[in-house]
C-alpha positions in Angstrom: -9.5 -37.2 10.0 -10.4 -39.5 12.8 -6.8 -40.8 12.7 -5.6 -37.2 13.3 -7.9 -37.2 16.3 -6.4 -40.4 17.5 -3.0 -38.8 17.3 -4.0 -35.8 19.3 -6.2 -37.4 21.9 -3.6 -38.6 24.4 -1.7 -35.4 24.2 -4.2 -32.8 25.6 -5.2 -32.6 29.2 -8.9 -32.4 30.0 -8.9 -30.6 33.3 -11.7 -28.6 34.8 -13.7 -29.2 31.6 -11.3 -27.3 29.3 -9.4 -28.4 26.3 -6.3 -26.3 25.3 -3.7 -26.5 22.5 -0.5 -24.6 21.8 0.1 -23.1 18.4 3.8 -23.0 17.4 4.5 -20.2 14.9 6.6 -21.1 11.8 10.3 -20.4 11.8 10.2 -19.2 8.2 13.3 -21.3 7.5 12.1 -24.9 7.3 8.5 -24.4 8.4 6.2 -21.8 6.8 2.8 -22.5 8.5 1.9 -22.9 12.2 2.1 -26.2 13.9 0.0 -27.5 16.8 2.3 -28.6 19.7 0.7 -31.2 21.9 2.8 -32.0 25.0 2.4 -35.5 26.1 1.5 -37.1 22.8 3.4 -40.2 21.7 6.8 -39.4 20.1 6.8 -40.6 16.5 10.0 -41.7 14.7 9.8 -42.1 10.9 12.2 -44.7 9.5 12.9 -44.9 5.8 14.7 -47.8 4.1 17.0 -48.0 1.2 15.8 -49.5 -2.1 17.2 -47.6 -5.0 14.6 -46.1 -7.3 11.9 -47.9 -5.3 12.5 -45.2 -2.8 10.2 -43.0 -4.8 7.3 -44.8 -3.0 8.4 -43.0 0.1 6.8 -39.9 -1.4 3.3 -41.4 -1.4 3.7 -42.3 2.3 4.9 -38.8 3.2 2.0 -37.2 1.3 -0.6 -39.2 3.2 1.1 -38.5 6.5 0.8 -34.8 5.9 -2.8 -35.1 4.7 -3.9 -36.9 7.9 -1.8 -34.6 10.1 0.6 -37.2 11.5 3.3 -35.5 13.5 6.9 -36.5 13.0 9.5 -36.0 15.8 12.5 -37.5 14.0 13.6 -39.1 10.7 16.2 -41.9 10.3 17.1 -43.1 6.8 19.4 -45.3 4.8 20.4 -44.9 1.2 17.3 -43.8 -0.8 15.6 -43.3 2.5 18.3 -40.9 3.7 17.7 -38.8 0.6 13.9 -38.7 1.1 14.4 -37.9 4.8 16.9 -35.1 4.1 14.4 -33.5 1.7 11.7 -33.7 4.3 14.0 -32.4 7.0 15.1 -29.6 4.7 11.6 -28.3 4.4 10.2 -29.9 1.3 6.6 -31.1 1.6 5.5 -34.4 0.0 3.9 -32.6 -2.9 7.0 -30.6 -3.5 9.2 -33.7 -3.4 6.9 -35.3 -6.0 7.2 -32.2 -8.2 10.9 -32.3 -7.7 11.2 -35.9 -9.0 8.9 -34.9 -11.9 11.1 -32.0 -12.9 14.6 -33.3 -12.2 16.0 -36.2 -14.3 17.4 -38.3 -11.4 18.3 -41.0 -13.9 20.7 -38.7 -15.6 21.8 -36.9 -12.4 22.6 -40.1 -10.5 23.4 -42.7 -13.1 24.5 -41.2 -16.4 28.0 -42.7 -17.1 28.6 -40.2 -19.9 28.5 -36.9 -18.1 31.2 -34.4 -19.1 34.1 -33.5 -17.0 34.8 -29.8 -16.9 38.3 -28.7 -18.0 38.5 -31.5 -20.5 38.0 -31.5 -24.3 35.7 -34.1 -25.8 38.6 -36.1 -27.1 40.2 -36.1 -23.6 36.9 -37.1 -22.0 36.4 -40.0 -24.4 40.0 -41.2 -24.1 39.9 -41.1 -20.3 36.6 -43.0 -20.1 37.6 -45.6 -22.6 38.8 -48.3 -20.3 37.5 -51.7 -19.4 39.1 -51.9 -16.0 41.5 -49.7 -14.0 44.1 -50.5 -11.4 44.6 -47.3 -9.3 47.1 -46.4 -6.7 46.1 -43.5 -4.5 48.1 -42.4 -1.5 50.1 -45.6 -1.7 46.9 -47.8 -1.5 46.0 -49.9 -4.6 42.4 -50.2 -5.7 41.0 -52.3 -8.6 37.7 -51.5 -10.4 36.1 -50.0 -7.3 33.1 -48.7 -9.0 31.4 -47.9 -12.3 30.8 -44.2 -11.4 32.5 -41.6 -9.4 29.3 -40.1 -8.0 30.1 -36.6 -9.4 26.7 -36.0 -10.9 25.0 -37.1 -7.6 27.1 -34.4 -5.8 26.1 -31.7 -8.3 22.4 -32.5 -7.9 22.4 -32.8 -4.2 24.4 -29.6 -3.7 21.5 -27.6 -5.3 18.9 -29.4 -3.2 20.7 -29.5 0.1 22.5 -26.1 0.1 19.7 -24.4 2.0 19.4 -27.1 4.6 23.2 -27.1 5.1 23.4 -23.3 5.3 20.6 -22.6 7.8 21.3 -25.6 10.0 25.0 -24.9 10.2 25.6 -28.6 9.6 23.7 -29.7 12.7 20.9 -32.1 11.7 19.0 -31.4 14.9 18.3 -27.9 13.7 16.5 -29.0 10.6 12.7 -29.2 10.3 12.9 -32.7 11.8 15.9 -34.0 13.6 17.7 -36.3 11.0 20.0 -39.2 11.2 21.7 -40.8 8.2 23.2 -44.3 8.2 26.3 -45.3 6.2 28.9 -48.1 6.4 32.5 -47.6 7.3 34.5 -49.7 4.9 37.6 -49.9 7.1 35.9 -50.9 10.3 32.9 -52.7 8.8 30.6 -50.9 11.3 27.7 -48.6 10.7 28.1 -44.8 11.2 25.1 -42.7 12.2 25.7 -39.1 11.0 24.0 -36.3 13.0 26.1 -33.5 11.6 28.5 -32.6 8.9 28.4 -31.8 5.2 24.9 -33.1 4.3 25.8 -33.6 0.6 28.8 -35.8 1.4 26.9 -37.8 4.0 24.0 -38.5 1.7 26.5 -39.5 -1.0 28.1 -41.9 1.4 24.8 -43.4 2.5 23.8 -43.9 -1.2 27.1 -45.2 -2.5 26.0 -48.7 -3.6 29.2 -50.9 -3.6 30.4 -51.5 -7.1 28.2 -48.8 -8.6 29.7 -45.8 -6.9 33.1 -45.1 -5.4 33.3 -44.9 -1.6 33.0 -41.4 -0.2 35.8 -40.3 2.1 34.7 -38.3 5.2 37.2 -37.3 7.8 39.7 -39.7 6.2 37.4 -42.7 6.4 35.8 -44.4 3.4 32.0 -44.9 3.5 29.5 -46.8 1.4 25.8 -47.6 1.4 24.3 -48.0 4.9 22.2 -51.0 3.8 25.2 -53.2 4.6 24.6 -52.5 8.3 20.9 -51.6 8.6 18.8 -51.0 5.5 15.7 -50.4 7.6 17.3 -48.4 10.5 14.6 -49.1 13.2 17.2 -50.1 15.9 19.2 -46.9 15.1 16.1 -44.7 15.5 15.1 -46.5 18.8 18.6 -46.2 20.2 18.9 -42.5 19.5 15.5 -40.9 19.7 13.7 -43.4 22.1 10.3 -42.9 20.4 7.0 -44.2 21.6 5.9 -45.2 18.0 8.2 -46.2 15.1 6.6 -45.9 11.7 8.9 -47.8 9.4 8.6 -47.7 5.6 10.3 -50.6 3.8 10.7 -50.2 0.0 13.4 -52.8 -0.5 13.0 -55.4 -3.1 11.2 -58.5 -1.7 13.6 -61.4 -1.2 13.1 -64.1 -3.8 14.5 -67.4 -4.8 17.4 -67.1 -7.3 19.9 -69.5 -8.8 23.6 -69.1 -8.3 25.6 -69.7 -11.4 28.9 -68.0 -11.0 31.2 -66.1 -8.6 29.5 -62.7 -9.1 26.0 -64.1 -8.5 27.3 -65.9 -5.5 28.7 -62.7 -4.0 25.5 -60.7 -4.8 23.4 -63.5 -3.3 25.5 -63.6 -0.1 25.1 -59.9 0.3 21.4 -60.1 -0.2 21.1 -62.7 2.5 23.1 -60.6 5.0 20.9 -57.5 4.3 17.7 -59.5 4.4 18.5 -61.2 7.7 19.0 -57.8 9.4 15.8 -56.5 7.8 13.7 -59.3 9.3 14.8 -58.1 12.7 14.2 -54.5 11.9 10.7 -55.1 10.6 9.8 -57.0 13.7 11.1 -54.1 15.9 8.9 -51.5 14.1 5.6 -50.4 15.8 3.9 -50.0 12.4 5.5 -51.3 9.2 4.5 -49.9 5.8 5.5 -52.0 2.8 4.4 -50.7 -0.6 3.6 -53.4 -3.1 5.3 -52.6 -6.4 5.9 -54.6 -9.5 9.5 -55.4 -10.2 11.3 -52.1 -10.7 14.9 -51.6 -11.8 17.0 -50.7 -8.7 18.5 -47.8 -10.6 15.6 -46.7 -12.8 14.3 -43.4 -11.4 11.3 -41.8 -12.8 9.8 -44.3 -15.3 7.3 -45.7 -12.8 7.0 -42.5 -10.7 3.1 -42.2 -10.5 2.6 -45.9 -9.9 5.3 -46.1 -7.1 3.9 -43.0 -5.4 0.4 -44.4 -5.5 1.8 -47.7 -4.0 3.1 -45.7 -1.1 -0.2 -44.0 -0.5 -2.1 -47.3 -0.7 0.3 -49.0 1.7 0.0 -46.2 4.3 -3.8 -46.3 4.1 -3.8 -50.0 4.8 -1.9 -49.4 8.0 -4.1 -46.6 9.3 -6.2 -48.8 11.7 -3.0 -50.2 13.3 -1.4 -46.8 13.5 -4.5 -45.3 15.1 -4.6 -48.1 17.7 -0.9 -47.6 18.6 -1.3 -43.8 18.9 -4.6 -43.8 20.7 -4.3 -46.8 23.0 -7.0 -49.5 23.7 -9.4 -47.2 25.6 -9.1 -43.9 23.8 -12.0 -44.6 21.5 -14.4 -44.9 24.4 -13.5 -41.7 26.1 -16.7 -39.7 25.9 -17.2 -36.1 26.7 -20.4 -35.5 28.9 -22.2 -32.9 26.7 -25.7 -32.6 25.3 -25.0 -30.0 22.6 -22.2 -28.1 20.9 -22.0 -24.3 20.6 -19.5 -22.1 18.6 -18.6 -18.7 19.9 -17.0 -16.3 17.4 -17.2 -12.6 16.5 -17.5 -13.4 12.7 -19.3 -16.2 11.1 -17.2 -19.2 10.3 -16.2 -20.0 6.8 -18.5 -22.5 5.1 -15.6 -25.1 5.0 -15.0 -24.7 8.7 -18.7 -25.0 9.5 -19.0 -28.1 7.3 -16.0 -29.6 9.1 -17.5 -29.1 12.6 -20.8 -30.6 11.5 -19.0 -33.6 10.1 -16.8 -34.2 13.2 -19.3 -33.2 15.9 -22.8 -34.1 14.4 -25.7 -33.0 16.6 -27.5 -35.6 18.7 -24.6 -38.1 18.7 -22.1 -39.0 21.6 -19.0 -36.8 21.5 -15.6 -38.5 21.9 -12.7 -36.5 23.3 -10.7 -37.2 20.2 -13.5 -35.6 18.1 -13.2 -32.4 20.1 -9.5 -32.3 19.7 -9.8 -33.0 16.0 -12.1 -30.1 15.6 -9.6 -27.8 17.3 -6.7 -29.1 15.3 -8.5 -28.7 12.0 -9.6 -25.1 12.9 -6.0 -24.1 13.7 -4.0 -26.0 11.1 -6.3 -24.9 8.2 -6.1 -21.3 9.3 -9.7 -20.9 10.1 -8.9 -19.6 13.6 -6.0 -17.7 15.2 -6.9 -19.3 18.5 -9.4 -22.0 19.4 -10.3 -23.6 22.7 -13.1 -25.8 23.9 -14.7 -26.2 27.3 -17.5 -28.1 28.8 -20.0 -25.9 30.7 -23.1 -27.3 32.2 -23.3 -30.2 29.7 -22.6 -27.8 26.8 -19.4 -28.1 24.7 -18.5 -24.5 23.8 -15.9 -23.9 21.1 -14.5 -20.4 21.2 -12.9 -19.3 18.0 -10.8 -16.2 17.5 -10.5 -15.6 13.7 -7.7 -13.8 11.9 -8.2 -10.2 10.8 -8.6 -9.1 7.3 -5.7 -8.2 5.0 -5.7 -4.4 4.6 -2.3 -3.8 3.0 0.5 -5.7 1.4 4.2 -4.9 1.7 7.0 -6.6 -0.1 10.6 -5.8 0.7 14.1 -7.2 0.3 16.2 -8.4 -2.6 15.5 -6.2 -5.7 16.0 -9.3 -7.9 13.0 -11.0 -6.4 10.7 -8.2 -5.0 8.8 -7.6 -8.2 8.1 -11.2 -9.0 7.1 -11.9 -5.4 4.8 -8.9 -5.3 3.0 -9.9 -8.5 2.5 -13.5 -7.2 1.4 -12.2 -3.8 -1.2 -9.7 -5.1 -2.7 -12.5 -7.3 -2.9 -14.8 -4.3 -4.0 -12.5 -1.5 -6.9 -10.2 -2.0 -7.2 -7.1 0.1 -10.2 -7.3 2.4 -10.2 -11.1 2.7 -9.3 -12.8 6.0 -5.7 -13.9 6.4 -5.1 -17.6 6.3 -1.7 -18.8 7.6 -2.0 -22.2 5.9 -2.4 -20.6 2.5 0.3 -18.1 3.3 2.7 -20.9 4.3 2.0 -22.9 1.2 2.6 -19.8 -0.9 6.0 -19.0 0.8 7.1 -22.6 0.7 6.4 -22.9 -3.0 8.2 -19.7 -3.7 11.3 -20.7 -1.7 11.5 -24.2 -3.2 11.1 -22.8 -6.8 14.2 -20.8 -6.1 16.0 -23.9 -4.7 15.3 -25.9 -7.8 16.4 -22.9 -9.9 19.8 -23.0 -8.3 19.6 -20.0 -5.9 18.7 -21.8 -2.7 19.8 -19.5 0.1 16.6 -17.3 -0.1 15.6 -16.1 3.4 12.0 -15.1 4.1 12.3 -14.5 7.8 10.5 -11.4 8.7 7.4 -12.4 6.6 4.1 -12.5 8.4 0.8 -10.9 9.2 0.1 -8.2 11.8 -3.3 -8.9 13.1 -3.6 -5.5 14.7 -2.9 -3.4 11.6 -3.9 -5.9 8.9 -0.6 -5.6 7.1 0.7 -8.6 5.3 4.5 -8.4 5.0 6.7 -10.5 2.7 10.4 -10.1 3.3 12.8 -11.8 1.0 16.6 -11.6 1.2 19.5 -13.5 -0.4 22.9 -13.6 1.4 25.8 -12.5 -0.8 29.3 -14.0 -0.7 31.4 -11.6 1.3 34.7 -13.5 1.1 36.4 -16.6 -0.3 38.6 -18.4 2.1 41.0 -21.3 1.2 42.0 -23.8 3.8 44.8 -26.4 3.5 46.2 -25.1 0.2 49.4 -26.7 -1.0 50.9 -23.3 -1.7 50.3 -19.7 -2.3 49.8 -20.3 -6.0 46.8 -22.6 -5.3 45.2 -20.0 -3.0 45.8 -17.2 -5.5 44.3 -19.2 -8.4 41.2 -20.1 -6.5 40.8 -16.5 -5.3 41.1 -15.3 -8.9 38.8 -17.9 -10.4 36.1 -17.1 -7.9 36.6 -13.4 -7.7 33.3 -12.9 -9.7 31.4 -14.6 -6.8 32.2 -11.9 -4.3 29.2 -9.7 -3.7 27.0 -12.0 -5.7 24.3 -14.4 -4.4 25.0 -18.1 -4.4 24.3 -19.9 -7.7 24.9 -23.5 -7.0 25.3 -24.7 -10.6 27.7 -21.9 -11.5 29.6 -22.4 -8.3 29.9 -26.1 -8.8 31.1 -25.6 -12.4 33.9 -23.3 -11.1 34.9 -25.8 -8.4 35.0 -28.7 -10.8 37.1 -26.7 -13.3 39.5 -25.6 -10.5 39.8 -29.1 -9.2 40.6 -30.4 -12.7 43.2 -27.8 -13.4 44.9 -28.1 -10.0 44.8 -31.9 -10.2 42.9 -32.3 -7.0 41.1 -35.4 -5.8 38.3 -33.0 -4.8 37.6 -29.4 -4.0 35.1 -29.1 -1.2 33.1 -26.0 -0.5 31.0 -24.8 2.4 28.9 -21.7 2.7 28.8 -20.3 6.2 26.8 -17.3 7.6 28.8 -14.4 8.8 27.6 -13.5 12.3 26.3 -10.0 12.6 25.8 -9.6 8.8 23.3 -10.9 6.3 26.1 -12.2 4.2 28.1 -15.5 4.0 31.7 -16.7 3.4 32.7 -19.3 1.0 35.2 -21.8 2.4 37.2 -24.0 0.1 39.2 -27.0 1.1 41.4 -28.7 -1.6 41.8 -32.4 -1.2 45.1 -33.4 -2.8 46.2 -36.8 -4.1 48.9 -38.4 -6.1 47.2 -41.1 -8.2 48.5 -43.6 -10.6 46.4 -45.9 -12.8 46.8 -48.7 -15.3 43.9 -49.0 -17.7 43.1 -51.8 -20.0 41.0 -51.2 -23.2 39.7 -53.9 -25.5 37.8 -53.8 -28.8 36.8 -55.4 -32.1 36.1 -53.9 -35.5 35.1 -55.7 -38.6 38.1 -54.6 -40.7 40.7 -54.0 -38.0 39.9 -57.1 -36.0 40.7 -57.4 -32.3 42.3 -54.4 -30.6 44.0 -54.2 -27.2 45.5 -51.3 -25.4 47.3 -50.6 -22.1 47.8 -47.2 -20.6 49.7 -46.1 -17.5 48.8 -42.7 -16.1 50.2 -40.7 -13.3 48.5 -37.6 -12.0 50.0 -34.8 -10.0 53.5 -36.3 -10.3 55.8 -34.8 -7.6 52.9 -32.7 -6.3 53.3 -30.1 -9.0 50.4 -31.0 -11.3 52.5 -32.9 -13.8 50.7 -35.7 -15.7 52.4 -38.6 -17.4 51.1 -41.2 -19.7 52.7 -44.3 -21.2 50.4 -46.2 -23.6 50.4 -48.9 -26.2 47.8 -50.4 -28.5 47.5 -52.7 -31.5 45.0 -54.1 -34.0 45.4 -56.2 -37.2 46.8 -53.3 -39.3 48.2 -50.9 -36.7 50.5 -50.7 -33.8 51.3 -47.7 -31.6 53.1 -46.6 -28.5 53.6 -43.3 -26.8 55.1 -41.5 -23.8 53.8 -38.1 -22.9 54.4 -35.6 -20.0 52.5 -32.4 -19.5 52.4 -29.8 -16.7 51.6 -26.2 -16.0 53.9 -23.5 -17.3 53.2 -21.2 -14.5 51.7 -22.5 -11.3 49.5 -19.4 -11.0 48.0 -20.1 -14.4 47.2 -23.8 -14.5 45.2 -23.4 -17.7 48.5 -23.0 -19.6 50.7 -26.1 -19.9 53.7 -27.4 -21.7 54.0 -31.0 -23.0 56.6 -33.3 -24.3 56.0 -36.6 -26.1 57.6 -39.4 -28.0 55.6 -41.9 -30.1 56.0 -44.7 -32.5 53.4 -45.8 -35.1 53.3 -48.6 -37.6 50.6 -49.3 -40.2 50.3 -51.9 -43.0 48.7 -50.7 -46.2 46.7 -53.8 -47.1 45.6 -52.5 -50.5 48.4 -50.0 -51.1 47.9 -46.2 -51.4 45.1 -44.9 -53.6 47.2 -41.9 -54.7 50.9 -42.0 -55.7 53.6 -40.3 -53.7 57.4 -39.8 -53.9 57.8 -42.7 -51.4 55.6 -45.3 -52.9 53.7 -46.0 -56.1 50.0 -46.2 -56.3 48.6 -49.7 -55.5 51.7 -51.0 -53.7 49.9 -53.5 -51.6 51.4 -54.7 -48.3 53.7 -51.8 -47.7 54.5 -50.9 -44.1 54.6 -47.3 -42.9 56.4 -46.5 -39.7 56.9 -43.2 -37.9 58.8 -42.1 -34.7 58.0 -38.7 -33.3 59.6 -36.4 -30.8 57.6 -33.3 -29.9 57.3 -30.3 -27.6 54.5 -27.9 -27.4 52.2 -25.8 -25.2 48.5 -25.3 -24.9 46.0 -23.1 -23.2 42.5 -23.9 -22.3 39.7 -21.5 -22.9 35.9 -21.3 -22.7 33.8 -20.8 -19.7 34.1 -24.4 -18.7 37.5 -25.1 -20.0 36.4 -27.4 -22.7 38.3 -25.3 -25.3 41.9 -25.9 -26.0 44.4 -24.3 -28.3 47.9 -25.6 -28.8 51.1 -24.9 -30.7 53.6 -27.7 -31.2 56.7 -28.6 -33.1 57.6 -32.2 -34.0 60.6 -34.0 -35.4 59.7 -37.2 -37.2 61.6 -40.1 -38.8 59.3 -41.8 -41.3 60.0 -45.0 -43.2 58.3 -47.3 -45.6 59.1 -51.0 -46.2 58.0 -52.6 -49.4 59.4 -55.6 -51.3 62.4 -55.8 -49.1 63.4 -52.2 -49.6 63.3 -49.5 -46.8 62.9 -45.8 -47.5 63.6 -43.2 -44.8 62.6 -39.5 -44.6 63.1 -37.0 -41.8 60.7 -34.1 -41.2 60.1 -31.1 -39.0 56.7 -29.6 -38.5 55.0 -26.7 -36.7 51.3 -27.1 -36.0 48.6 -24.9 -34.5 45.5 -26.8 -33.3 42.2 -26.0 -31.5 39.2 -27.8 -30.2 36.0 -26.6 -28.6 32.6 -28.1 -27.8 29.6 -27.8 -25.6 28.3 -31.3 -26.0 26.1 -32.4 -23.1 27.8 -35.8 -22.9 30.7 -37.7 -24.3 30.4 -40.7 -26.6 26.6 -40.3 -26.8 26.0 -36.5 -27.0 22.5 -35.3 -27.6 22.9 -31.6 -27.9 25.7 -29.3 -28.7 28.3 -28.2 -31.2 31.9 -29.5 -31.7 34.6 -27.5 -33.6 38.1 -28.8 -34.3 40.8 -27.3 -36.4 44.4 -27.8 -37.3 47.0 -26.1 -39.5 50.6 -27.2 -40.0 53.7 -26.3 -41.9 56.5 -28.8 -42.5 59.6 -29.6 -44.3 61.1 -32.9 -45.4 64.9 -32.8 -44.9 67.1 -33.9 -47.8 67.8 -37.6 -47.7 67.4 -39.8 -50.7 64.9 -37.2 -52.0 65.6 -33.4 -52.1 64.3 -31.0 -49.6 60.6 -30.2 -49.9 57.9 -28.4 -47.9 54.3 -29.3 -47.2 51.2 -28.0 -45.6 48.3 -29.6 -44.0 44.9 -28.4 -42.6 41.9 -29.9 -41.0 38.5 -28.6 -39.9 35.4 -30.3 -38.4 32.1 -28.9 -37.3 29.6 -31.4 -35.7 26.2 -30.2 -34.6 23.5 -32.1 -32.7 20.1 -31.3 -31.5 17.1 -33.2 -30.0 13.4 -32.5 -30.4 11.2 -32.8 -27.4 11.9 -33.5 -23.8 15.2 -35.3 -23.0 13.3 -37.3 -20.4 11.0 -38.8 -23.1 11.4 -42.5 -23.6 12.1 -41.9 -27.3 12.7 -38.8 -29.4 14.1 -37.7 -32.7 17.1 -35.5 -33.4 19.3 -34.1 -36.1 23.0 -34.8 -36.7 25.0 -32.7 -39.1 28.8 -33.4 -39.4 31.1 -31.6 -41.8 34.8 -32.6 -42.1 37.6 -31.4 -44.3 41.2 -32.4 -44.7 43.7 -30.5 -46.8 47.2 -31.4 -47.9 49.7 -29.8 -50.2 52.7 -31.9 -51.2 52.1 -34.2 -48.3 54.6 -37.1 -47.7 52.9 -40.5 -47.6 53.0 -40.9 -43.8 50.8 -37.8 -43.5 48.0 -38.9 -45.8 44.6 -38.9 -44.2 43.4 -42.4 -43.1 39.8 -42.7 -44.3 37.1 -45.2 -44.3 34.7 -46.9 -41.9 31.3 -45.9 -40.5 32.7 -42.8 -38.8 33.9 -41.5 -42.2 31.2 -42.8 -44.6 28.5 -45.3 -43.9 29.0 -48.3 -46.2 32.8 -48.1 -46.3 35.4 -50.1 -44.6 38.0 -48.9 -42.0 41.3 -47.7 -43.5 40.1 -48.4 -47.0 41.4 -45.1 -48.3 44.5 -43.0 -47.9 44.4 -39.6 -49.5 46.0 -36.2 -49.2 42.7 -34.3 -49.6 39.1 -35.0 -48.6 35.8 -33.4 -47.6 32.7 -35.2 -46.3 29.3 -34.2 -45.1 27.2 -36.5 -42.9 23.5 -36.1 -42.2 21.6 -38.3 -39.8 18.3 -38.4 -38.1 18.9 -40.2 -34.8 16.1 -41.9 -33.0 17.1 -42.0 -29.4 15.6 -44.4 -26.9 16.2 -44.7 -23.2 18.0 -47.9 -22.1 18.6 -49.4 -18.7 20.8 -47.7 -16.1 20.2 -44.2 -17.7 22.0 -45.3 -20.9 21.1 -44.6 -24.5 20.1 -46.6 -27.5 20.2 -45.0 -30.9 19.1 -45.8 -34.4 20.6 -43.3 -36.9 19.5 -43.4 -40.6 22.5 -41.7 -42.5 23.2 -40.0 -45.8 26.9 -39.2 -46.4 28.6 -37.6 -49.3 32.4 -37.4 -49.7 35.0 -36.2 -52.1 38.5 -37.6 -52.2 41.4 -36.4 -54.3 45.2 -36.3 -54.8 45.3 -32.5 -54.6 43.2 -29.7 -53.4 42.8 -28.3 -57.0 41.1 -31.5 -58.1 39.1 -32.2 -55.0 35.6 -32.0 -56.6 36.6 -33.5 -59.9 38.5 -36.7 -59.0 36.5 -39.1 -56.9 33.1 -38.9 -55.1 31.5 -41.3 -52.7 27.8 -41.6 -51.6 26.8 -43.6 -48.6 23.4 -44.5 -47.4 22.5 -46.7 -44.5 21.7 -47.0 -40.8 23.8 -47.1 -37.7 22.7 -48.7 -34.4 24.6 -47.6 -31.3 24.3 -48.5 -27.6 26.4 -49.1 -24.5 26.6 -52.3 -22.6 28.4 -52.0 -19.3 31.6 -50.2 -20.3 31.5 -51.3 -23.9 30.5 -49.0 -26.8 28.7 -51.0 -29.4 28.0 -49.9 -33.0 26.6 -51.9 -35.9 25.9 -50.5 -39.3 24.8 -51.6 -42.7 25.2 -49.3 -45.7 25.4 -49.0 -49.4 28.2 -47.0 -51.1 28.4 -45.7 -54.6 31.6 -44.4 -56.1 32.1 -41.8 -58.9 35.3 -41.6 -60.8 36.2 -39.0 -63.4 35.7 -40.5 -66.9 33.7 -43.5 -65.8 30.7 -41.9 -63.9 28.8 -43.5 -61.0 29.4 -47.2 -60.3 27.0 -49.7 -58.8 26.0 -49.7 -55.1 27.9 -52.1 -52.9 26.5 -53.1 -49.5 28.6 -53.8 -46.4 28.2 -54.6 -42.8 30.4 -53.1 -40.0 30.5 -54.0 -36.4 32.4 -52.3 -33.6 32.5 -53.1 -29.9 35.1 -51.6 -27.6 35.8 -49.6 -24.6 36.5 -46.5 -26.6 34.0 -44.6 -28.8 34.0 -44.4 -32.5 35.9 -41.1 -32.9 39.0 -42.5 -31.1 39.3 -45.3 -33.7 39.9 -42.7 -36.4 43.2 -41.7 -34.9 
């Protein structure tokens, strides 16, 4: 409390024996409680450094600043510091920021590499993310392995948190609770950029875009990355812009330590560290007060696991700097500035609250010298804690008289505004504010701030409580709560009318509704995917003269090409390599093309596919053409006979060449469902013992897939459904004409017990799969075997026309580094395999028991399993158990290998 006095002392004039202060009422947008404005006091600039997850320590510093009443006139931040500064400038208190980090899983939001992409099925998501490295060409400019993450999840999280600040500030950072500046690095010029306006979400993403971890963020046609490259602790930036008297700098960067350089990558990283650290030495020296929380080694990207310890480190570090901060704010002679009084008297029409009387007795104890800062502290505490509506102090004949005008009592309570919120707000208000009790603006402000920020975190951030307040004359406490509705959806820079019409139609449901950030972002991501956009940007702007807002959409177009390399190894299949060339938005009409090839020890494949919208106004409908070739060696020979090859014909080669045309439509709220109809012409051949056998086929297939898995590759919750049904005919060649049918179904359900943020938790995994074939040619037998089919079996160990399998697992999921997963899954699998549907449960049965261990290392999916398999055959019963080990490491997840 004496620090607060030190902060206030130089600011108030002591003229003619009178002390006076000015109370600034809250704006009910970013501030909800009165502030004490002290002209002449030192201007304080808060500077927050980058440091990854260590930036959580900023919270402890902010909390202590608020507790001691330290005023802040501006905030400048880099990277993690820009996020913390934006939360403060957007109206969040330190305690609310701590609660936010407790409730929101920032590991997953910022770092999860397995997040789903709206508008894609699970299979598409897994295939698109299954690459070791990618060479891209966008706008004629090549790029190679720019980053591990796109930063999409960061954008989704920040949009919910920053939408309110963006909306009410109009994109002008000087109109926030505290003037804010954000530092980023321009990749083209190599210079720093200090943002003072613009889309706050995109600017924060740019400032936090760690090179190599996240793709650069393009703003006004320029690429930006982490501001740490120019000034990680932006003291010079703050001094040059705000010209403060006192710079309070908080440095949470990792201490520079000795490290050995062993390769090119460590040399590059070490060189970057040296550049950043050299600049930080200068910045630290230029700060008035430097706060450096002491934390044990914390992973740069590990948010949340050390949250309490890092917050406490921030609080401790701030307290250690209090003496120096007091000296810088007060000056060398402020402590000795005595007020010539013999006693203190309090004048008030009502007795002071016990807490207020205790505060005065503690700050101004009888019989002791009274310092000027003690008097100012007493006034400040009376006003800020809501014990007085007005408070002044004057010296009269050696007596210090403090005149206190208290607030009136609450005689009525009125709640008005949005019907959705009025009832809840009224219930909360009546429980908090008792009629007949004195009004307290500090309590009222805390109540309103908590209510507003609960709605922010719930995804409806544009709540407006302006008009709320207390009428001292009538005793009426008014709570006004409004939510702007979207009046119109406007599209700027559309490529054509069809694009505008589609966006208008997709977001028609938003008109007349309040802003739901999660729902809106889902719609935007889905539209961006279907229209093949690089990005679909959205801004919500108030409509002057109305309580409503307009939604402005700006499509960002691109024509991208990419060459992706995939690598892998599987115990049975050996090494696998693949190369894929993709082009997006070919010709500017949303056409996608893909040319790919892959091989392992037993299989080779190549394909060419083109797909594009049927009607530009309905991008969820598309037509596709493809040609493919596939070759597989049957190492053991088929397990069931066919017209093309006898049973047990080891070493036979199966080859197919397909030409197909089809169409599909996406469905489901998020576009993760897909139904397709396709017809295919195939030439199939088998080579065995020097003889080649050809067959030609035509098929018509109906397929569907839908899921709501939370992630690809390592889902934790959700349900997957896949189905396929086909009719075909084999044309007369060496064998007569024949027809065949095939069907496939899969239902895969996952659930997790306990909090997803827990370091370890159990779940359930139930996977049912069925494949049916009637009179199938050999090339259409189902390829079975491997851990993804039955634990304890080997990949491609079975080829059969009919099968059914049930897999039951109890996954133990543990958090790994960088927001990744580590799983141990005990499994019990049961399968039936047969040569015809009529004998499916009488021919052959398989029982597998074992455990599967899965994780992800960098971009590699890793799976190891050990299991025992028993086999039942009609006539011979159950055989002995046979154990086998299987290992898989690759850039594509396990389901893809089954293709």
